[in-house]
DRENKE-528384 format. One line per field, with one value per residue: residue in one letter; x negated, y negated, z negated of N, C-alpha, C in turn. Coordinates in Angstrom, 1 decimal, always signed. Layout:
res <- [a  ...] $
n_u <- [X  ...] $
n_v <- [Y  ...] $
n_w <- [Z  ...] $
ca_u <- [X  ...] $
ca_v <- [Y  ...] $
ca_w <- [Z  ...] $
c_u <- [X  ...] $
c_v <- [Y  ...] $
c_w <- [Z  ...] $
//
This chain:
res <- [m  k  k  g  i  l  i  i  l  l  y  i  a  w  i  f  l  t  w  p  f  g  k  e  i  d  w  q  i  l  i  a  g  l  f  i  s  i  l  s  g  f  i  f  g  e  g  f  t  e  s  p  h  k  f  f  g  i  k  r  y  f  w  a  i  a  y  i  p  v  l  i  f  w  c  i  v  a  n  l  d  v  a  y  r  v  l  h  p  n  l  p  i  r  p  g  i  v  k  v  k  t  k  l  k  s  k  s  g  l  t  a  l  a  n  s  i  t  l  t  p  g  t  m  s  v  e  v  d  p  e  g  y  i  y  v  h  w  i  y  v  k  t  d  d  i  e  k  a  t  e  i  i  v  k  r  f  e  k  i  l  e  r  i  f  e] $
n_u <- [-89.1  -89.1  -91.8  -93.2  -92.4  -93.4  -96.1  -96.6  -95.9  -97.8  -100.2  -100.0  -100.0  -102.6  -104.1  -103.4  -104.5  -107.3  -108.1  -110.6  -110.8  -111.9  -114.1  -115.7  -113.8  -114.0  -114.2  -114.5  -113.3  -110.6  -110.1  -110.5  -108.5  -106.3  -106.6  -106.3  -103.7  -102.2  -102.8  -101.7  -99.1  -98.2  -98.5  -96.8  -94.5  -91.9  -90.7  -90.4  -88.2  -84.6  -83.1  -84.5  -83.8  -83.0  -85.2  -85.5  -84.0  -84.1  -83.3  -83.6  -86.4  -86.7  -85.3  -86.8  -89.3  -88.2  -87.6  -90.0  -90.9  -88.8  -89.1  -91.6  -91.0  -89.2  -90.9  -92.8  -91.2  -90.4  -92.9  -93.6  -91.6  -92.2  -94.7  -94.0  -92.6  -94.6  -96.5  -95.0  -94.4  -92.6  -92.2  -89.9  -88.3  -86.1  -86.1  -84.8  -82.9  -81.0  -78.2  -77.7  -75.7  -75.8  -75.1  -76.5  -77.2  -79.0  -82.0  -84.4  -83.7  -82.8  -85.2  -86.8  -85.5  -85.7  -88.5  -88.9  -87.6  -89.3  -91.7  -91.2  -92.2  -91.3  -89.2  -88.5  -88.0  -86.6  -85.2  -83.6  -80.5  -78.8  -76.2  -76.1  -76.8  -79.2  -81.5  -82.9  -85.6  -85.7  -87.2  -86.0  -82.9  -80.1  -77.5  -75.3  -73.4  -72.6  -71.8  -72.6  -75.3  -76.2  -75.6  -77.5  -80.0  -80.1  -78.7  -80.1  -82.0  -80.7  -78.9  -80.5  -82.0  -80.0  -79.4  -81.7  -82.1  -79.6] $
n_v <- [-118.7  -118.6  -117.9  -120.0  -122.2  -121.3  -121.3  -124.0  -125.1  -123.7  -124.7  -127.5  -127.3  -126.3  -128.5  -130.4  -129.2  -129.0  -131.5  -134.0  -136.4  -139.7  -139.0  -137.9  -136.2  -132.8  -131.0  -128.3  -127.1  -127.8  -126.5  -123.8  -123.6  -123.9  -121.6  -119.6  -120.1  -119.6  -116.9  -115.8  -116.7  -115.1  -112.5  -112.6  -113.8  -112.8  -111.9  -114.2  -116.1  -116.1  -118.1  -120.3  -122.8  -124.3  -125.5  -127.9  -129.8  -132.7  -133.3  -130.9  -130.8  -132.9  -131.9  -129.7  -130.9  -132.2  -130.0  -129.1  -130.5  -129.8  -127.0  -126.9  -128.2  -126.4  -124.2  -125.1  -125.5  -122.8  -121.7  -122.9  -121.8  -119.0  -119.1  -120.0  -117.7  -115.8  -116.8  -116.9  -115.5  -113.4  -112.4  -113.0  -111.3  -109.9  -107.9  -107.0  -106.0  -107.9  -108.5  -110.8  -113.2  -114.7  -117.4  -117.6  -116.5  -116.1  -114.4  -115.7  -117.6  -116.0  -114.8  -117.0  -117.8  -115.5  -115.4  -117.8  -117.3  -115.3  -116.7  -118.2  -118.1  -115.4  -114.3  -112.0  -111.0  -108.0  -106.5  -107.3  -107.4  -106.9  -107.8  -110.1  -110.0  -110.2  -108.4  -109.0  -109.0  -110.0  -111.8  -112.5  -111.6  -113.3  -113.0  -110.5  -110.8  -111.4  -113.9  -115.8  -115.2  -115.7  -118.5  -119.4  -118.5  -118.7  -120.9  -123.4  -123.3  -122.6  -124.6  -126.5  -124.8  -123.9  -126.0  -126.2  -123.7  -122.7] $
n_w <- [-71.2  -74.0  -74.5  -73.5  -75.1  -77.5  -77.0  -76.6  -79.2  -80.7  -79.7  -80.3  -83.1  -83.4  -82.5  -84.4  -86.7  -86.1  -85.4  -85.2  -87.2  -86.9  -85.4  -82.4  -79.8  -79.5  -76.7  -76.3  -78.4  -78.0  -75.6  -76.3  -78.2  -76.5  -74.9  -77.0  -77.8  -75.5  -75.2  -77.7  -77.3  -75.2  -76.3  -78.6  -77.9  -77.2  -79.5  -80.9  -81.1  -81.0  -79.9  -78.0  -77.1  -79.2  -80.3  -79.2  -80.6  -82.3  -84.9  -86.3  -86.8  -88.5  -90.7  -91.3  -92.1  -94.3  -95.8  -96.9  -99.3  -101.0  -101.2  -102.4  -104.8  -106.1  -106.3  -108.1  -110.4  -110.8  -111.3  -113.7  -115.3  -115.2  -116.3  -118.9  -119.7  -119.7  -121.6  -123.9  -127.1  -127.5  -124.9  -123.0  -120.8  -118.4  -116.1  -112.9  -110.0  -107.9  -105.9  -103.4  -101.4  -98.2  -95.9  -93.7  -90.4  -88.3  -87.3  -87.7  -89.6  -91.8  -92.3  -93.1  -95.4  -97.0  -97.3  -98.6  -101.0  -102.0  -102.1  -104.3  -107.6  -109.8  -108.4  -105.8  -102.5  -101.6  -99.8  -96.7  -95.6  -92.6  -92.5  -94.0  -96.7  -99.3  -101.1  -104.2  -106.3  -109.6  -112.2  -114.5  -115.0  -114.8  -114.3  -113.0  -111.1  -107.8  -106.5  -108.5  -108.8  -106.2  -106.1  -107.9  -107.0  -104.0  -102.9  -103.2  -101.3  -98.9  -97.9  -96.5  -94.8  -93.3  -91.7  -90.2  -88.8  -87.9] $
ca_u <- [-88.9  -89.6  -93.2  -93.6  -92.2  -94.3  -97.5  -96.7  -95.9  -99.1  -101.2  -99.8  -100.5  -104.0  -104.6  -103.3  -105.4  -108.7  -108.4  -111.7  -110.5  -113.0  -115.2  -115.4  -113.1  -114.7  -113.3  -114.6  -112.2  -109.3  -110.0  -110.4  -107.1  -105.3  -106.7  -105.7  -102.3  -101.6  -102.8  -100.8  -97.7  -97.8  -98.4  -95.8  -93.4  -90.6  -90.2  -90.5  -86.9  -83.5  -82.6  -85.5  -83.3  -82.8  -86.4  -85.5  -83.2  -85.0  -82.8  -84.2  -87.7  -86.5  -84.9  -88.0  -90.2  -87.6  -87.6  -91.3  -90.9  -87.8  -89.7  -92.7  -90.4  -88.7  -92.1  -93.4  -90.2  -90.5  -94.2  -93.5  -90.7  -92.9  -95.8  -93.4  -92.3  -95.9  -97.1  -94.0  -94.8  -91.7  -92.2  -88.5  -88.0  -85.1  -86.2  -83.8  -82.7  -79.7  -77.7  -77.1  -75.1  -76.2  -74.3  -77.4  -77.0  -80.1  -83.1  -85.4  -83.1  -82.9  -86.6  -87.3  -84.8  -86.3  -89.8  -88.8  -87.3  -90.5  -92.8  -90.9  -92.6  -90.3  -88.3  -89.2  -87.1  -86.9  -84.6  -82.7  -79.4  -78.3  -74.8  -76.2  -77.1  -80.6  -81.7  -83.9  -86.1  -85.7  -87.9  -85.0  -81.6  -79.2  -76.1  -75.1  -72.3  -73.1  -71.6  -73.4  -76.7  -76.3  -75.7  -78.8  -81.2  -80.0  -78.1  -81.0  -82.7  -79.8  -78.3  -81.4  -82.3  -78.9  -79.5  -82.9  -82.0  -78.3] $
ca_v <- [-119.9  -118.3  -117.9  -121.4  -123.0  -120.8  -121.8  -125.5  -125.3  -123.2  -125.7  -128.7  -126.9  -126.2  -129.8  -131.0  -128.5  -129.2  -132.9  -134.6  -137.8  -140.6  -138.5  -137.7  -135.0  -131.7  -130.4  -126.9  -126.7  -127.9  -125.4  -122.6  -123.6  -123.6  -120.1  -118.8  -120.4  -118.9  -115.4  -115.6  -116.8  -113.9  -111.4  -112.7  -114.7  -112.1  -111.8  -115.5  -116.6  -115.7  -119.3  -121.2  -124.2  -125.0  -126.2  -129.3  -130.6  -133.5  -133.2  -129.7  -131.1  -133.8  -131.1  -128.8  -131.7  -132.5  -128.7  -128.8  -130.9  -129.0  -125.7  -127.2  -128.5  -125.2  -123.4  -125.7  -125.2  -121.4  -121.5  -123.3  -120.8  -117.8  -119.4  -120.0  -116.3  -115.0  -117.2  -116.7  -114.3  -112.2  -112.1  -112.9  -110.9  -108.9  -107.7  -106.2  -106.3  -108.4  -108.7  -112.2  -113.3  -115.8  -117.7  -117.7  -115.4  -115.9  -113.6  -116.7  -118.2  -115.0  -114.6  -118.1  -117.7  -114.4  -115.8  -118.9  -116.7  -114.6  -117.6  -118.8  -117.1  -114.8  -113.7  -111.4  -110.4  -106.6  -106.1  -108.1  -106.6  -107.6  -108.4  -111.3  -109.7  -110.0  -107.8  -109.8  -108.6  -111.2  -111.5  -112.6  -111.5  -114.1  -112.5  -109.4  -111.3  -111.7  -115.3  -116.6  -115.0  -116.5  -119.9  -119.7  -118.2  -118.9  -122.2  -124.5  -123.3  -122.3  -125.8  -127.1  -123.8  -123.8  -127.1  -126.0  -122.5  -122.3] $
ca_w <- [-72.0  -75.4  -74.6  -73.2  -76.3  -78.6  -76.6  -76.8  -80.6  -81.3  -79.3  -81.1  -84.4  -83.2  -82.4  -85.7  -87.6  -85.7  -84.9  -86.0  -87.5  -86.9  -84.7  -81.0  -79.5  -79.0  -75.7  -76.4  -79.4  -77.3  -74.6  -77.1  -78.8  -75.4  -74.6  -78.1  -77.8  -74.4  -75.5  -78.7  -76.8  -74.4  -77.1  -79.6  -77.4  -77.1  -80.9  -81.6  -81.4  -80.2  -79.2  -77.9  -76.8  -80.5  -80.6  -78.7  -81.5  -83.2  -86.2  -86.9  -87.2  -89.7  -91.9  -91.6  -92.9  -95.6  -96.6  -97.6  -100.7  -101.7  -101.5  -103.3  -106.2  -106.7  -106.6  -109.3  -111.4  -111.1  -111.9  -115.1  -116.0  -115.3  -117.3  -120.2  -120.1  -120.0  -122.8  -125.0  -127.9  -127.3  -123.5  -122.6  -119.4  -118.1  -114.7  -112.2  -108.6  -107.7  -104.5  -103.1  -100.1  -97.5  -94.8  -92.5  -89.5  -87.4  -87.9  -88.2  -90.9  -92.8  -92.7  -93.8  -96.7  -97.8  -97.6  -99.6  -102.3  -102.3  -102.5  -105.6  -108.6  -110.6  -107.5  -104.7  -101.6  -101.5  -98.5  -96.1  -94.9  -91.4  -92.8  -94.7  -98.1  -99.6  -102.4  -104.8  -107.7  -110.4  -113.4  -115.6  -114.4  -115.6  -114.0  -112.0  -110.2  -106.5  -106.3  -109.5  -108.5  -105.0  -106.5  -108.6  -106.1  -102.6  -102.5  -103.2  -100.0  -97.8  -97.3  -95.6  -93.8  -92.3  -90.7  -89.4  -88.0  -87.4] $
c_u <- [-89.4  -91.1  -93.8  -93.5  -93.1  -95.7  -97.6  -96.8  -97.3  -100.2  -101.1  -100.3  -102.0  -104.6  -104.6  -104.3  -106.9  -109.1  -109.5  -111.5  -111.8  -114.2  -114.7  -114.6  -114.0  -113.9  -113.4  -113.5  -110.9  -109.1  -109.8  -109.0  -106.1  -105.4  -106.0  -104.2  -101.6  -101.6  -101.8  -99.3  -97.3  -97.7  -97.1  -94.5  -92.0  -89.9  -90.1  -89.1  -85.8  -83.0  -83.7  -85.0  -83.1  -84.1  -86.5  -84.6  -84.1  -84.6  -83.4  -85.6  -87.6  -86.2  -86.0  -89.0  -89.5  -87.5  -88.9  -91.3  -89.9  -88.4  -90.8  -92.1  -89.9  -89.8  -92.7  -92.5  -90.3  -91.9  -94.2  -92.7  -91.5  -94.1  -95.2  -93.1  -93.6  -96.5  -96.3  -94.4  -93.9  -91.5  -90.7  -88.2  -86.9  -85.1  -85.1  -83.6  -81.2  -79.4  -77.1  -76.6  -75.5  -75.2  -75.2  -77.2  -78.2  -81.2  -84.2  -84.9  -83.2  -84.3  -87.2  -86.7  -85.5  -87.7  -89.8  -88.5  -88.6  -91.6  -92.5  -91.2  -91.3  -89.2  -89.1  -88.1  -87.5  -86.4  -83.6  -81.7  -78.9  -76.9  -74.9  -76.5  -78.6  -80.7  -83.0  -84.3  -86.3  -86.3  -87.0  -83.6  -80.6  -77.7  -76.2  -74.1  -73.0  -73.0  -72.5  -74.9  -77.0  -76.5  -77.0  -80.0  -81.2  -79.6  -79.0  -81.8  -81.8  -79.2  -79.2  -81.8  -81.2  -79.0  -80.7  -82.6  -80.6  -77.7] $
c_v <- [-119.8  -118.5  -119.3  -122.3  -122.6  -121.3  -123.2  -125.8  -124.8  -124.2  -127.0  -128.4  -126.9  -127.6  -130.5  -130.5  -128.7  -130.6  -133.6  -136.1  -138.6  -140.1  -138.2  -136.3  -134.0  -130.9  -128.9  -126.3  -126.7  -126.8  -124.0  -122.5  -123.3  -122.1  -119.3  -119.0  -119.6  -117.4  -115.1  -115.7  -115.6  -112.6  -111.4  -113.4  -114.0  -112.0  -113.1  -116.0  -116.1  -116.9  -120.4  -122.7  -125.0  -125.8  -127.6  -130.2  -131.3  -133.4  -132.0  -130.0  -132.0  -132.9  -130.1  -129.6  -132.0  -131.2  -128.5  -129.3  -130.2  -127.6  -125.9  -127.5  -127.3  -124.2  -123.8  -125.4  -123.7  -121.0  -121.8  -122.3  -119.5  -118.0  -119.4  -118.5  -115.5  -115.5  -117.1  -115.4  -113.1  -111.8  -111.9  -112.6  -109.9  -108.6  -106.8  -106.7  -106.7  -108.6  -110.1  -112.2  -114.6  -116.1  -117.7  -116.4  -115.1  -115.1  -114.6  -117.3  -117.3  -114.7  -115.7  -118.2  -116.6  -114.8  -116.9  -118.3  -115.9  -115.5  -118.3  -117.7  -116.7  -114.1  -113.1  -110.7  -109.0  -106.2  -107.1  -107.3  -107.5  -108.3  -109.6  -111.2  -109.6  -109.4  -108.4  -109.2  -109.9  -110.9  -111.6  -112.7  -112.2  -113.6  -111.4  -109.8  -111.8  -113.3  -116.1  -116.4  -115.8  -118.0  -120.3  -119.6  -118.7  -120.3  -123.3  -124.5  -123.3  -123.6  -126.4  -126.1  -123.7  -124.9  -127.0  -124.8  -122.2  -123.3] $
c_w <- [-73.4  -75.5  -74.3  -74.4  -77.4  -78.2  -76.9  -78.3  -81.2  -80.9  -80.1  -82.5  -84.4  -83.2  -83.7  -86.7  -87.3  -85.3  -85.8  -86.2  -87.7  -86.1  -83.2  -80.8  -78.9  -78.0  -75.7  -77.3  -78.8  -76.3  -75.3  -77.7  -77.7  -75.0  -75.7  -78.1  -76.7  -74.7  -76.6  -78.2  -76.0  -75.2  -78.0  -79.1  -77.4  -78.5  -81.6  -82.0  -80.5  -79.4  -79.0  -77.6  -78.1  -80.9  -80.1  -79.5  -82.5  -84.7  -87.0  -87.5  -88.5  -90.9  -92.3  -92.4  -94.3  -96.5  -97.4  -99.0  -101.6  -102.1  -102.5  -104.7  -106.8  -107.0  -107.9  -110.5  -111.8  -111.7  -113.3  -115.9  -116.2  -116.3  -118.7  -120.7  -120.4  -121.3  -124.1  -125.8  -127.7  -125.9  -123.1  -121.1  -119.4  -116.7  -114.2  -110.8  -108.5  -106.2  -104.4  -101.7  -99.5  -96.3  -93.5  -91.7  -88.6  -88.1  -88.5  -89.5  -92.0  -93.3  -93.5  -95.3  -97.6  -98.2  -98.6  -100.9  -102.8  -102.8  -103.9  -106.6  -109.4  -109.7  -106.4  -103.8  -101.4  -100.1  -98.0  -95.2  -93.7  -91.6  -93.7  -96.2  -98.2  -101.0  -103.0  -106.1  -108.4  -111.7  -114.7  -115.0  -115.4  -115.4  -112.9  -110.9  -108.9  -106.3  -107.2  -109.1  -107.2  -105.3  -107.1  -107.7  -104.7  -102.2  -102.3  -101.9  -98.8  -97.2  -96.2  -94.5  -92.8  -91.2  -89.8  -88.4  -87.4  -86.3] $
//
C-alpha cells in the first residue's frame, strides 16, 4: 500500500510539473513519468511513510497547502533578520545550539519540522532526537530555556504540521 500511494503521488506531481498548458499532450512524457514513478515507488516505497492511510484525509491536503505561505512568510522574516545582522556595523550575533521540544511524534512530521527550521535562515537543525527534542543552531540565541526557545523557533510551524502529519 505504501508503494502504491507513493507511485500515485509521484505520478500526479510529474503530471503537474510537465503539463504543457495550451499545447497538445505528449504521451511519451506521460509514459516516461509513469515508468519513473513506478521505479521510484518500488525503490523508496518502504521508507515513505509509516501510515499510508493518512494520505486519504482531505483536510491534510488543505493544511499542507496552507503551510506553504506560512513557511514562505517566516523565511522572508528570517532573511530580513539575517540581512540586518550581516549589514549591521557591529554584527550582532550570538551563535549557539539550543534544545527545543516538539509534540510531533511521526518521523515524517519531525523531518518536516526539522527541514522547515533549517530552511529558515539563521537556524539550522543539527540533530533530531527520537524523544521529540531537536537541537538547533541559532544565529542569535535569545534564550537557553527549552520552553522559550521552543515557543520562538518551533511553535509557528508545529501547529500546522501537527494537523498534516499526526
